[in-house]
N, C-alpha and C positions, 0 to 999 in steps of 0.2 A: 540352722544353727546346730541341729543334731548332725547333719551329715560332715559340717565343717570341723566339728570337735572330734567326730570319728575319723576324720581322714587326718588330721595332724596328730592328735595322741596315739592313734592305734593302728593307723595304716602306715604314716610317714615319719615321725618323731624318731622312732627307734633306728633308722639310719644315722642319725646325729645323737641321740641319748644312749649310753650304754647303761642296760638295766642289769638287776641281778642274775646269776646263771640258773634261772629257773624259769620255766613256763610261766607266762606265753613270751618272755624276752628271748629264750632261746628254740631252736635253732635261729641264728643271725649271721648275716656278713659281718666279718671283721671290719671295722672302720677306723678312721682316724678321729677316734673319739676325742673333742677337744674342750668340753664343757668343764668348768673348774667343779670339783667335788660337790660342794654345796650345792651348787645350780644343776648340776646333773640328779643329785638325789631329790631335789624338789622336782624337778621334769618326771622323775619315775614313780613320785607320790601323785602328781598330777594325771599320771596314766592311769590310776586307781580312782581318782576323783573323777575325772571324765566319764567313766562308766557310770557313776550315780548321774552325772549332769545331761549326759544324752537318755538315760530313763525319763528326767524330768522333762525332757524336750519331746519325747514320745508322749507321755501324758497330757503335754499343753496341746498336741496334735490331737490326741484321742478326745479332748473336749469338745471339738469342732467336728473331729471325723468320726466319732462313734467307737473307734478303736484305732491301734497302731501297734505294728505296721499294718500295711494294707487297708487302710482305712475305708468304711463302709458308707459314711453317710453322704458323701460328694456323687451326686447325680447329675444328668444332663438337666439343665437349668438352675441348678443352684444347690442346695444340701438339704438333709432332712433334720439336722440337728438345730434347735431354735436357742438360741441365745437366751439365759435368764442371769439374775445378778450374781446367784451364786456362782455360775461356769465363769464368768467376768472375774470374780474375785478369786477364784481358784487359779485362774490363768494368770492374773497379775501376780500372785504371791510366788508362783513357779518362775515365771518371767524375771524376777528382782533377783532372785537366787542365781538363776542361770546367766544372767546380765553380769552381776558380780563375778561370776568365775570367769567369764569371758574378759571383761577389764581388768580383773586382778590377777588371773593366773595365765589364761591364755596368751594374750597378747605380750604379757612381760615374758614369758618363757620364748615365744616367737623372736621377740626382739633379742633374748640371751642368745637362742641358736644365730641368728642373722649376726649378731657381733663376732659370735666365735668363729664362723664358716663365712666371713665378709667375700672371700672369692669366690661364692657360688652365688653373687650376684652378677658373675662375669660368666657362668657357665649356664647352658641348657635356654639359649636366647630363643630360638624357634624360627618361626615365618614374619614375626612381628607385625602380623595384620591381625587386627582385633574385631571380633563380632559379635553383637548384643541384639538379641531380638526385642528386649526391653519385657519388664514384668511389673506387676504390682501396680494395677491402673489405680489413678486417683481421679479419676472422673469418668461419667458414663460414656457409651460409644461403642459402635461396633467395629470401627476402624482401631486395629490394635495399634498399629503402627504410628498413626497420627495423634492417638489422645495421650495426654499427660501420663507417666508412669512414676513411679520411684525409681526405677531403673529404666534410662530411657532406652529407645531403640536407636541403632547407629551403626557405624562402621570405622575402623581405622584402617585406611588400606594405602599401603606404599607410602606411609609418612603422612598422610592427610586424613582429615576425618571428612566423612561425607554422611549424608542420609541413607538410611536401609530401605532397600526394595526387594521385598521377597521373590519377584520375578526374577532375579541374578542369580538364584540358587538352582543348580543341576547336580547331577550325580554320575561321575565315570565310573567305568568298570575293568578299564583295560589291565590292571595287575589284580582285580577281584576276582574270586571262583565263582563269576555269573557269565550267562551268555553275554557276547559283545553287542548284541542289538538291544540290552537293556541300558546302555551306558548311555551316556549324554543327554538324559531324559530330564522333564522338570520333576519334581516329586509328585505333581498331579498325576503323570502318565506313567509312573516306575510300576514296572512288571519283574517281578524275581523269578529268574530262570537261571537255577544253580549249574555250576559245570565244575565241578571239583577236579577234572584231568585237565582243565585249561593250561595250556603252554603260558610259563612266566608269570602266572599268578601267584600271589604267596599271601593273601589275606581273604575272610571271608566279609571283610569290612569296605563297603564303598567308598570312594573318593568325592565328598560333596565338595564343590567349588561355588565360590562367590565371584561372578562376572569373571571364571576363571581362574580365580585365585584361591589358596589354601588361607583358611581362616582359624585362629586360635580362637575358642570360646572358653566361658568360665569365670570365676571371680576377677581374676586380673582384667579380662577383655571387660567385664562390665565395668569396673571402676575407672577402665583407661578411657572408655567410651563417654562415661558418667562425667570425665574430667575430676576424679575425685583427687583433692589437692595431696593428700600424703603419697598417692601410689603416682600422681603425674610426677610429684616433684622429685620421684627417684630417677626422672629421666630414663634412658635407655638401659639402666641398671633394672628396671620393674620387668623387663623381658627376659626372665632368668628363674632358675631354679628357687631361688631365695626370694624373689619378687613375686612370684606365685603365692608362695607360704606365707607372705608379709599382706598381701592383698585380701587371701581368705580370711584372715584373723581380723583386718580392718572390717572387711564386710561383715563379718558375723556381729561385731558390736555396733553397727550401723542399724543391720536388721532387728536387732534387740531393742535400741532406742525408738526406731520407727513404729514397732509392734506395740510398745508401753502407749503410743500416741493413737495406733488405730483400734484398740481394745476399748479405748475409751469412746469411740463414736459408734460401738455397737448399742442399738436401741432395742430391748428386750419386748417381744410381742410383734415385731415387724415381720411382712414375709420375708421368707428365706429360700423360696423358689419361685423361678418364673414358669407359668405353663407353656408347653411347646407341643407341636405337632410333628411327627416324624415326616418330612415331605417325601412325594411320589419319586422325584429326582432332584439332585442337587449336589454342589462340589463346592468344598470350602475348606480351609486349614486352621490351626490351632497352633499359637506361637506362644512361647512363654520362656523363662529363664527356670530351669532346674539348677539344683545347687552345682551340679557338674557343668551348667553353661546352657547355651542355645539349644531348646529343644522345640522340634517343629513336626506336626502330625497332620497329615494330609487326607482327605477323605472324599470320595465319590459315592453317592447313593444312586441306584438304579431299581426302581419297582419297590421302594421303602426298602431296601437292602445294599448293605455295603458291597459294591462293587469293586472299588480300589482304596485298599488303605496303605499309607506308606509312611514310616516315620524317620526321621533323621536325628539322631540324639546327640548329646555334646560328645561322647567318645567317639561317635561316627567322624564328627569334623577333625577331633584333636589325634585321634589315631588312625586317619586314612592314610592308603597306601599310595603311591606314587599316581599321577592322574595320566592324560592322554600324551602329554607335551614331558614325560618324566619328573614332572617335578614332585618334588617329595611333599608328603603331610606334615603339619606342624610337630608333631612328635619325633618324626623321623629327621626333621631338619634341627630339633633342639639335642639330638644325641651326636650329631656331626661335630667332631672336635673336642668331645668329652675326654680328658684325661682318664686312664684307668692305670692305676699303679701294678694291679695283679690282676691280669685275665681271669684266673682261676678264682679269685674272688671280687666279682665287677659290683663292688657297692655304688662305684659312682654312677654307674648305667641305671642302676634302679633309682637313684636319687632323682635323676632326669625325668623317669618314667613316671614316677609316684607324684612329683610335684603338680601333674596335670589331673591326678586323681582317677585315673581311667578305670573303665568296665567294661570288659570284653562281655559280660551277660546283658548289660544294656544295648549294646553295638550291634550284636548278632542276633538273628531269631529263626531259628530253623525248627520245621514241624513235618512229620511226614502223616498226611490224613490216612493213609491206608495202613497205620501203625506199623510199618515195616521198621524191623530190628537192625538198626545201622551198624553198631558196636555196643560190646558188653565189657564191662570192666570190674575186676575185684579189686579192692584198697585195703589193705590190711595195715 
């Protein structure tokens, strides 16, 4: 919920809402601002209110995570925070206020923006292939794909709903700054060899593919795979800039309602951690849904130490470059055909890009174990 509120009000809404000529509303792209004055003012006021709501969401996470951001209580095997009656009350109190903001402010403003910019239901289509690893399990069991979850696992590929098979995932690097022999591998076998001088490459992001196809991930993908009635009811208009914003707002409200039920199922005093031992050797994967979309981590252990660790994050899927066949990634495809009124002020481009909620820092991880200085910048 924190992430969705952050994305719309603080990262994307100002492409559609005109704020006053003071920071943080400037500098900005000049755009065809269309909202009526009263609605625009309400949206600007909500920008500030959303900052407080994000803080509430952080407080809710801290109740179970120990602190936020970068919670400390989540550990292998469970958590170190033990539920008690006061924490449950504190959580529900904040959740009630946050849910009111989502249903009475967030969703109505998204609907107002969608009404004023209805043509943006026709822009930013993308690949129209949807992938959801599934998340928030509702039953016990080790098989993540098969067990019942609030967000089900599944794909929508070339117009058909299909079961999700993690064995279909591979990463390609033809247009990425990595050595060619690291491409085409399963995530369990991935080895990273940077090649910053590689001919024709243009991205530090790899090109993950599912059965050879680019896949969009995120709130739209989750709700489309879930066959959520409001999103699926949009038809092909859901595959658009405004469809992504709408799906994110709908999902935010859905999660709030679900959490209200789940927190009531907590039983104070029950164990919160399952004991475990690090095996001498093992190989596994962790699949879930982050706010931005499908998140997978693959791990191989040898001699009780990590031998291979690979993560394919949501922005890796959405921002991927072209693959071996020259097929563009989801965001690249979404940009094709986007009308730009003024190339010197390309607000239309950033509207498409921001609808995916991209994060380069999530998708690219570089380190130099020898602590060699690569570059140095002075920012004034």
